[in-house]
Backbone as CSV, one residue per row, in Angstrom:
resi,resn,N_x,N_y,N_z,CA_x,CA_y,CA_z,C_x,C_y,C_z
1,UNK,0.845,-1.191,0.000,0.000,0.000,0.000,0.874,1.232,0.000
2,UNK,0.347,2.294,-0.656,1.062,3.562,-0.648,0.350,4.512,0.269
3,UNK,1.080,5.377,0.985,0.432,6.310,1.885,-0.497,7.230,1.126
4,UNK,-1.501,7.761,1.875,-2.493,8.653,1.261,-1.792,9.852,0.670
5,UNK,-2.158,10.169,-0.535,-1.600,11.345,-1.192,-0.454,11.020,-2.112
6,UNK,0.054,9.815,-2.041,1.136,9.433,-2.934,0.575,8.674,-4.115
7,UNK,0.971,9.041,-5.315,0.472,8.322,-6.496,0.977,6.900,-6.484
8,UNK,0.142,5.947,-6.983,0.586,4.551,-7.043,1.804,4.407,-7.940
9,UNK,2.729,3.508,-7.515,3.912,3.225,-8.325,4.982,4.272,-8.230
10,UNK,4.801,5.271,-7.357,5.801,6.317,-7.232,6.299,6.355,-5.796
11,UNK,7.607,6.436,-5.637,8.155,6.416,-4.281,7.812,7.712,-3.572
12,UNK,7.673,7.576,-2.245,7.307,8.721,-1.440,8.505,9.656,-1.289
13,UNK,8.280,10.929,-1.491,9.329,11.913,-1.329,9.497,12.226,0.154
14,UNK,10.747,12.307,0.583,11.042,12.569,1.979,11.735,13.914,2.077
15,UNK,11.327,14.678,3.066,11.953,15.965,3.289,13.432,15.751,3.578
16,UNK,14.331,16.316,2.773,15.760,16.057,2.983,16.255,16.565,4.317
17,UNK,15.505,17.497,4.951,15.937,18.014,6.243,15.409,17.182,7.404
18,UNK,14.643,16.174,7.108,14.069,15.346,8.164,14.643,13.936,8.079
19,UNK,14.842,13.350,9.240,15.334,11.960,9.289,14.216,10.978,9.545
20,UNK,12.967,11.454,9.599,11.847,10.565,9.840,11.687,9.597,8.668
21,UNK,11.542,8.363,8.998,11.321,7.355,7.962,12.597,6.816,7.352
22,UNK,13.734,7.437,7.676,14.987,6.945,7.126,15.496,5.763,7.949
23,UNK,16.059,4.773,7.291,16.649,3.622,7.966,18.161,3.670,7.767
24,UNK,18.866,3.899,8.854,20.318,3.988,8.784,20.893,2.592,8.960
25,UNK,21.617,2.099,7.969,22.162,0.739,8.092,23.135,0.651,9.255
26,UNK,23.019,-0.445,9.994,23.909,-0.648,11.127,25.288,-1.076,10.650
27,UNK,26.297,-0.617,11.373,27.666,-0.987,11.028,27.937,-2.425,11.471
28,UNK,28.695,-3.129,10.694,29.033,-4.509,11.088,30.004,-4.495,12.268
29,UNK,29.460,-4.303,13.453,30.299,-4.104,14.629,31.195,-5.295,14.898
30,UNK,30.721,-6.489,14.643,31.542,-7.668,14.898,32.823,-7.655,14.084
31,UNK,32.699,-7.311,12.795,33.872,-7.279,11.920,34.814,-6.169,12.347
32,UNK,34.226,-4.989,12.672,35.055,-3.851,13.064,35.814,-4.158,14.345
33,UNK,35.111,-4.714,15.335,35.763,-5.048,16.594,36.845,-6.096,16.386
34,UNK,36.545,-7.101,15.562,37.537,-8.139,15.293,38.777,-7.573,14.628
35,UNK,38.573,-6.676,13.654,39.719,-6.069,12.982,40.513,-5.200,13.941
36,UNK,39.817,-4.447,14.816,40.513,-3.612,15.796,41.336,-4.470,16.752
37,UNK,40.794,-5.612,17.166,41.539,-6.512,18.039,42.793,-7.028,17.344
38,UNK,42.659,-7.362,16.052,43.812,-7.846,15.306,44.887,-6.766,15.182
39,UNK,44.452,-5.534,14.853,45.410,-4.453,14.718,46.076,-4.133,16.054
40,UNK,45.309,-4.217,17.140,45.887,-3.996,18.459,46.920,-5.066,18.776
41,UNK,46.610,-6.318,18.434,47.545,-7.410,18.664,48.826,-7.212,17.856
42,UNK,48.676,-6.765,16.601,49.846,-6.499,15.766,50.677,-5.366,16.362
43,UNK,49.994,-4.309,16.844,50.715,-3.183,17.446,51.508,-3.622,18.667
44,UNK,50.912,-4.481,19.501,51.624,-4.996,20.675,52.835,-5.813,20.237
45,UNK,52.654,-6.653,19.206,53.770,-7.467,18.708,54.895,-6.590,18.177
46,UNK,54.524,-5.509,17.485,55.533,-4.594,16.943,56.306,-3.920,18.069
47,UNK,55.595,-3.468,19.116,56.263,-2.813,20.242,57.210,-3.775,20.963
48,UNK,56.752,-5.001,21.168,57.618,-6.003,21.803,58.835,-6.281,20.922
49,UNK,58.601,-6.378,19.615,59.706,-6.618,18.692,60.714,-5.484,18.685
50,UNK,60.223,-4.224,18.717,61.125,-3.072,18.741,61.946,-3.055,20.025
51,UNK,61.307,-3.395,21.155,62.038,-3.456,22.420,63.122,-4.529,22.359
52,UNK,62.790,-5.675,21.765,63.778,-6.754,21.642,64.931,-6.335,20.730
53,UNK,64.612,-5.649,19.638,65.656,-5.183,18.717,66.578,-4.185,19.423
54,UNK,65.989,-3.254,20.182,66.797,-2.271,20.911,67.725,-2.955,21.906
55,UNK,67.215,-3.972,22.611,68.039,-4.705,23.578,69.172,-5.448,22.880
56,UNK,68.855,-6.062,21.752,69.875,-6.803,21.007,70.981,-5.865,20.535
57,UNK,70.605,-4.717,19.969,71.595,-3.759,19.479,72.454,-3.221,20.621
58,UNK,71.824,-2.967,21.766,72.579,-2.481,22.925,73.625,-3.508,23.361
59,UNK,73.212,-4.764,23.421,74.142,-5.821,23.835,75.240,-6.033,22.791
60,UNK,74.915,-5.823,21.523,75.901,-6.041,20.481,76.982,-4.959,20.474
61,UNK,76.624,-3.738,20.838,77.553,-2.628,20.711,78.432,-2.419,21.942
62,UNK,78.065,-2.974,23.074,78.910,-2.782,24.258,79.942,-3.899,24.352
63,UNK,81.028,-3.597,25.025,82.083,-4.591,25.209,81.586,-5.647,26.190
64,UNK,81.683,-6.911,25.787,81.188,-8.000,26.625,82.202,-9.137,26.649
65,UNK,82.260,-9.794,27.788,83.067,-11.007,27.876,82.331,-12.132,27.165
66,UNK,83.050,-12.851,26.342,82.448,-13.911,25.543,82.642,-15.238,26.262
67,UNK,81.542,-15.856,26.617,81.585,-17.160,27.287,81.081,-18.229,26.320
68,UNK,81.811,-19.275,26.199,81.437,-20.333,25.270,80.270,-21.152,25.813
69,UNK,79.404,-21.546,24.909,78.297,-22.418,25.265,77.142,-21.736,25.970
70,UNK,77.087,-20.390,25.973,75.994,-19.689,26.653,75.131,-19.014,25.588
71,UNK,73.894,-19.453,25.473,72.965,-18.905,24.489,71.671,-18.491,25.195
72,UNK,71.815,-17.805,26.314,70.658,-17.496,27.150,69.688,-16.555,26.440
73,UNK,70.184,-15.430,25.915,69.304,-14.440,25.274,68.584,-15.017,24.052
74,UNK,69.297,-15.713,23.137,68.583,-16.310,22.002,67.517,-17.314,22.427
75,UNK,67.830,-18.102,23.470,66.865,-19.099,23.935,65.610,-18.428,24.493
76,UNK,65.792,-17.344,25.248,64.639,-16.622,25.799,63.774,-16.053,24.672
77,UNK,64.418,-15.462,23.670,63.664,-14.905,22.536,62.902,-16.001,21.792
78,UNK,63.545,-17.144,21.598,62.878,-18.241,20.889,61.676,-18.766,21.675
79,UNK,61.834,-18.910,22.997,60.725,-19.410,23.814,59.550,-18.439,23.784
80,UNK,59.831,-17.140,23.958,58.751,-16.141,23.915,58.116,-16.117,22.530
81,UNK,58.940,-16.246,21.479,58.406,-16.261,20.121,57.492,-17.437,19.865
82,UNK,57.888,-18.617,20.339,57.041,-19.807,20.170,55.744,-19.652,20.955
83,UNK,55.829,-19.108,22.176,54.615,-18.877,22.966,53.693,-17.872,22.276
84,UNK,54.270,-16.868,21.672,53.478,-15.865,20.964,52.754,-16.486,19.777
85,UNK,53.441,-17.332,19.033,52.807,-18.011,17.906,51.733,-18.972,18.399
86,UNK,52.020,-19.685,19.492,51.030,-20.602,20.050,49.779,-19.879,20.524
87,UNK,49.961,-18.726,21.170,48.806,-17.948,21.620,47.980,-17.465,20.433
88,UNK,48.660,-17.093,19.353,47.954,-16.643,18.145,47.115,-17.777,17.565
89,UNK,47.692,-18.964,17.469,46.947,-20.099,16.914,45.814,-20.524,17.849
90,UNK,46.063,-20.530,19.163,45.051,-20.961,20.135,43.862,-20.002,20.157
91,UNK,44.116,-18.708,19.932,43.034,-17.715,19.960,42.252,-17.650,18.660
92,UNK,42.535,-18.537,17.725,41.772,-18.580,16.486,42.330,-17.746,15.361
93,UNK,43.604,-17.360,15.459,44.219,-16.590,14.383,44.310,-17.380,13.097
94,UNK,44.261,-16.675,11.994,44.270,-17.323,10.683,45.683,-17.773,10.319
95,UNK,45.886,-19.074,10.211,47.164,-19.632,9.768,47.009,-19.958,8.284
96,UNK,47.485,-19.059,7.441,47.317,-19.202,6.003,48.590,-19.733,5.363
97,UNK,48.468,-20.055,4.082,49.641,-20.536,3.349,50.713,-19.464,3.287
98,UNK,50.300,-18.207,3.091,51.266,-17.108,3.036,51.991,-16.945,4.357
99,UNK,51.280,-17.129,5.469,51.914,-17.023,6.777,52.968,-18.085,6.994
100,UNK,52.654,-19.320,6.602,53.608,-20.418,6.768,54.815,-20.224,5.855
101,UNK,54.560,-19.834,4.598,55.655,-19.630,3.644,56.562,-18.490,4.096
102,UNK,55.977,-17.377,4.520,56.786,-16.237,4.945,57.593,-16.569,6.192
103,UNK,57.009,-17.346,7.114,57.742,-17.746,8.311,58.934,-18.626,7.946
104,UNK,58.728,-19.562,7.013,59.826,-20.423,6.584,60.933,-19.647,5.895
105,UNK,60.555,-18.721,5.001,61.558,-17.910,4.314,62.319,-17.048,5.312
106,UNK,61.599,-16.489,6.286,62.230,-15.622,7.280,63.283,-16.378,8.082
107,UNK,63.002,-17.625,8.463,63.963,-18.401,9.238,65.216,-18.720,8.416
108,UNK,65.030,-18.977,7.122,66.187,-19.214,6.254,67.044,-17.953,6.153
109,UNK,66.387,-16.801,5.986,67.111,-15.526,5.912,67.813,-15.234,7.237
110,UNK,67.145,-15.541,8.359,67.754,-15.331,9.676,69.050,-16.118,9.805
111,UNK,69.036,-17.359,9.325,70.237,-18.188,9.384,71.324,-17.653,8.449
112,UNK,70.930,-17.201,7.265,71.904,-16.735,6.274,72.623,-15.468,6.734
113,UNK,71.910,-14.571,7.428,72.512,-13.310,7.844,73.279,-13.418,9.157
114,UNK,73.153,-14.548,9.848,73.856,-14.709,11.122,75.362,-14.813,10.916
115,UNK,75.791,-15.496,9.862,77.231,-15.706,9.653,77.979,-14.401,9.389
116,UNK,77.545,-13.534,8.447,78.301,-12.288,8.245,78.288,-11.377,9.471
117,UNK,77.219,-11.409,10.270,77.219,-10.589,11.485,78.247,-11.102,12.483
118,UNK,78.368,-12.434,12.596,79.372,-13.001,13.498,80.785,-12.611,13.064
119,UNK,81.021,-12.566,11.755,82.340,-12.191,11.250,82.609,-10.702,11.410
120,UNK,81.561,-9.894,11.481,81.742,-8.440,11.574,82.099,-7.982,12.987
121,UNK,81.926,-8.862,13.987,82.218,-8.476,15.364,83.721,-8.430,15.617
122,UNK,84.128,-7.485,16.439,85.530,-7.375,16.847,85.741,-8.220,18.094
123,UNK,86.659,-9.163,18.039,86.941,-10.045,19.178,88.432,-9.988,19.473
124,UNK,88.780,-10.108,20.751,90.178,-10.107,21.150,90.329,-10.878,22.463
125,UNK,91.559,-11.227,22.755,91.886,-11.994,23.963,92.841,-11.175,24.827
126,UNK,92.508,-11.053,26.117,93.365,-10.269,26.993,94.538,-11.119,27.496
127,UNK,95.346,-10.523,28.370,96.551,-11.205,28.854,96.236,-12.440,29.690
128,UNK,95.033,-12.505,30.244,94.657,-13.652,31.067,93.959,-14.742,30.260
129,UNK,93.872,-14.548,28.948,93.278,-15.556,28.098,91.763,-15.475,27.989
130,UNK,91.189,-14.364,28.465,89.736,-14.183,28.400,89.379,-13.498,27.083
131,UNK,88.351,-14.015,26.437,87.913,-13.460,25.167,86.859,-12.374,25.406
132,UNK,86.990,-11.278,24.646,86.049,-10.167,24.699,85.559,-9.876,23.291
133,UNK,84.383,-9.280,23.206,83.828,-8.965,21.892,82.993,-7.710,21.914
134,UNK,82.892,-7.095,20.752,82.072,-5.886,20.599,81.645,-5.770,19.144
135,UNK,80.375,-5.422,18.948,79.887,-5.207,17.597,80.435,-3.936,16.987
136,UNK,80.500,-3.917,15.675,80.953,-2.734,14.947,79.759,-2.094,14.241
137,UNK,80.039,-0.981,13.584,78.961,-0.345,12.832,78.507,-1.201,11.658
138,UNK,79.420,-2.051,11.176,79.008,-3.015,10.148,78.014,-4.007,10.732
139,UNK,78.217,-4.380,11.995,77.261,-5.265,12.665,75.889,-4.608,12.749
140,UNK,75.870,-3.322,13.089,74.594,-2.589,13.166,73.932,-2.537,11.794
141,UNK,74.723,-2.287,10.764,74.168,-2.241,9.404,73.580,-3.591,9.018
142,UNK,74.275,-4.670,9.366,73.766,-6.009,9.049,72.506,-6.325,9.860
143,UNK,72.435,-5.817,11.106,71.206,-5.990,11.878,70.054,-5.218,11.235
144,UNK,70.339,-4.034,10.706,69.295,-3.269,10.004,68.796,-4.044,8.788
145,UNK,69.726,-4.678,8.065,69.333,-5.514,6.923,68.491,-6.698,7.407
146,UNK,68.869,-7.272,8.546,68.135,-8.419,9.093,66.697,-8.041,9.429
147,UNK,66.521,-6.907,10.116,65.172,-6.462,10.475,64.385,-6.060,9.233
148,UNK,65.053,-5.340,8.316,64.374,-4.949,7.082,63.939,-6.142,6.256
149,UNK,64.748,-7.201,6.266,64.382,-8.411,5.524,63.117,-9.035,6.102
150,UNK,63.010,-9.055,7.429,61.811,-9.639,8.047,60.579,-8.812,7.712
151,UNK,60.699,-7.491,7.786,59.564,-6.624,7.449,59.159,-6.823,5.990
152,UNK,60.158,-6.875,5.105,59.864,-7.057,3.684,59.186,-8.387,3.405
153,UNK,59.676,-9.457,4.033,59.064,-10.771,3.840,57.640,-10.782,4.378
154,UNK,57.443,-10.165,5.555,56.128,-10.141,6.188,55.086,-9.443,5.315
155,UNK,55.488,-8.387,4.623,54.548,-7.625,3.797,54.461,-8.148,2.365
156,UNK,55.603,-8.609,1.837,55.642,-8.948,0.412,55.030,-10.313,0.107
157,UNK,55.331,-11.309,0.929,54.848,-12.664,0.632,53.322,-12.741,0.612
158,UNK,52.596,-12.206,1.644,51.123,-12.235,1.562,50.590,-11.482,0.347
159,UNK,51.257,-10.387,-0.028,50.807,-9.632,-1.197,51.003,-10.439,-2.473
160,UNK,52.143,-11.106,-2.608,52.395,-11.917,-3.799,51.452,-13.112,-3.880
161,UNK,51.042,-13.632,-2.721,50.146,-14.789,-2.701,48.676,-14.382,-2.633
162,UNK,48.406,-13.086,-2.735,47.029,-12.603,-2.802,46.263,-12.680,-1.507
163,UNK,46.959,-12.599,-0.368,46.273,-12.708,0.919,46.305,-11.405,1.715
164,UNK,46.729,-10.308,1.098,46.746,-9.034,1.792,45.323,-8.519,1.951
165,UNK,44.983,-8.023,3.155,43.652,-7.476,3.410,43.533,-6.119,2.751
166,UNK,42.499,-5.925,1.938,42.305,-4.667,1.230,42.039,-3.559,2.238
167,UNK,42.745,-2.456,2.097,42.562,-1.322,2.979,43.288,-1.439,4.296
168,UNK,43.963,-2.550,4.541,44.683,-2.743,5.788,46.175,-2.755,5.489
169,UNK,46.924,-1.698,5.870,48.342,-1.638,5.534,49.191,-2.595,6.354
170,UNK,48.627,-3.166,7.408,49.375,-4.084,8.254,48.916,-5.505,8.016
171,UNK,49.826,-6.417,8.125,49.453,-7.816,8.030,49.072,-8.321,9.412
172,UNK,48.029,-9.126,9.474,47.533,-9.594,10.769,47.549,-11.119,10.850
173,UNK,48.320,-11.762,9.999,48.373,-13.216,9.993,49.532,-13.752,10.822
174,UNK,49.832,-15.023,10.616,50.890,-15.683,11.364,52.226,-14.986,11.179
175,UNK,52.459,-14.451,9.978,53.742,-13.820,9.690,54.032,-12.620,10.586
176,UNK,52.973,-12.014,11.155,53.162,-10.859,12.033,53.591,-11.261,13.436
177,UNK,53.639,-12.577,13.732,53.962,-13.061,15.073,55.315,-13.768,15.129
178,UNK,56.110,-13.653,14.085,57.335,-14.447,14.017,58.598,-13.643,14.300
179,UNK,58.475,-12.354,14.638,59.669,-11.517,14.776,60.580,-11.994,15.909
180,UNK,60.016,-12.303,17.077,60.851,-12.711,18.202,61.543,-14.052,17.931
181,UNK,60.824,-14.994,17.331,61.449,-16.260,16.958,62.536,-16.028,15.920
182,UNK,62.273,-15.145,14.981,63.244,-14.768,13.946,64.516,-14.197,14.579
183,UNK,64.346,-13.275,15.540,65.496,-12.683,16.223,66.256,-13.731,17.033
184,UNK,65.514,-14.595,17.728,66.158,-15.612,18.541,66.993,-16.581,17.718
185,UNK,66.440,-17.037,16.596,67.170,-17.968,15.727,68.410,-17.299,15.150
186,UNK,68.248,-16.063,14.664,69.375,-15.362,14.045,70.465,-15.051,15.069
187,UNK,70.059,-14.615,16.272,71.032,-14.299,17.315,71.725,-15.558,17.826
188,UNK,70.973,-16.651,17.963,71.578,-17.901,18.411,72.595,-18.431,17.428
189,UNK,72.262,-18.391,16.129,73.215,-18.861,15.124,74.425,-17.942,15.041
190,UNK,74.210,-16.644,15.237,75.345,-15.721,15.262,76.298,-16.074,16.403
191,UNK,75.736,-16.365,17.581,76.570,-16.755,18.719,77.308,-18.058,18.434
192,UNK,76.645,-18.991,17.756,77.294,-20.271,17.433,78.433,-20.070,16.440
193,UNK,78.193,-19.252,15.398,79.250,-18.963,14.427,80.411,-18.237,15.099
194,UNK,80.098,-17.328,16.016,81.156,-16.611,16.736,81.972,-17.570,17.605
195,UNK,81.294,-18.534,18.209,81.989,-19.517,19.035,82.928,-20.360,18.184
196,UNK,82.501,-20.724,16.975,83.391,-21.466,16.075,84.601,-20.621,15.702
197,UNK,84.367,-19.338,15.551,85.474,-18.423,15.234,86.470,-18.367,16.388
198,UNK,85.981,-18.314,17.629,86.863,-18.273,18.795,87.615,-19.586,18.953
199,UNK,86.943,-20.692,18.685,87.600,-21.996,18.783,88.752,-22.099,17.788
200,UNK,88.512,-21.627,16.565,89.570,-21.648,15.544,90.728,-20.764,15.949
201,UNK,90.402,-19.563,16.471,91.465,-18.647,16.901,92.262,-19.220,18.066
202,UNK,91.578,-19.880,18.996,92.273,-20.481,20.139,93.196,-21.600,19.687
203,UNK,92.738,-22.402,18.740,93.568,-23.491,18.222,94.805,-22.939,17.512
204,UNK,94.629,-21.864,16.753,95.766,-21.266,16.065,96.751,-20.674,17.057
205,UNK,96.227,-20.074,18.139,97.087,-19.496,19.161,97.894,-20.592,19.859
206,UNK,97.222,-21.716,20.130,97.927,-22.824,20.797,98.999,-23.430,19.902
207,UNK,98.725,-23.486,18.595,99.687,-24.069,17.688,100.947,-23.211,17.536
208,UNK,100.841,-21.900,17.852,102.004,-21.026,17.742,102.858,-21.009,18.999
209,UNK,102.359,-21.586,20.108,103.122,-21.636,21.347,104.277,-22.629,21.222
210,UNK,105.413,-22.319,21.837,106.512,-23.295,21.848,106.106,-24.593,22.540
211,UNK,106.664,-25.679,22.113,106.259,-26.990,22.627,106.457,-27.079,24.124
212,UNK,107.481,-26.425,24.679,107.747,-26.521,26.103,106.759,-25.766,26.971
213,UNK,105.980,-24.841,26.368,105.030,-24.050,27.133,103.642,-24.650,27.113
214,UNK,103.420,-25.705,26.385,102.090,-26.296,26.303,101.817,-27.164,27.505
């Protein structure tokens, strides 16, 4: 039925200054809230990752005594990273093909960049036979490449595989939760490569000692 005064088959004209009779579509609050939660989770992960990067750089640049067989910091980062990924999966986060592929590529890159960083560190032995080490500016540059590689992989792989969310500049998948594990693996392998370097140097030093002093 048409209201009185309106011709049949013709829509009723509404006063543009009045909101009476207008139906305002409701916003999909569930989707909006879910997206906000995801972005908040990504922001927290980024802040934690930045704090971890700052701590790593600080430890790399100061003079430190090098102890063989101690991988405490890398182990802590790896454990927190695994827990972070587990919490993401347990809470119903989307584990997509792009997330798995980017995580795998990131770990390979983490391993590849660990060796040149270990070689870039300055190491020396004092008169008491204690080894000391300190990162150089080349080490910092290689760490910047390491972090940039993770960011690039995190953003590029989902885009290449067609899984980037339209209108969302941040990735909210599994790949956004791998930074701490990435840092832990790369830092642990760097420490292992550095330890091999110290072992080789110690062996060479021992071989140069006179036979009577051994």
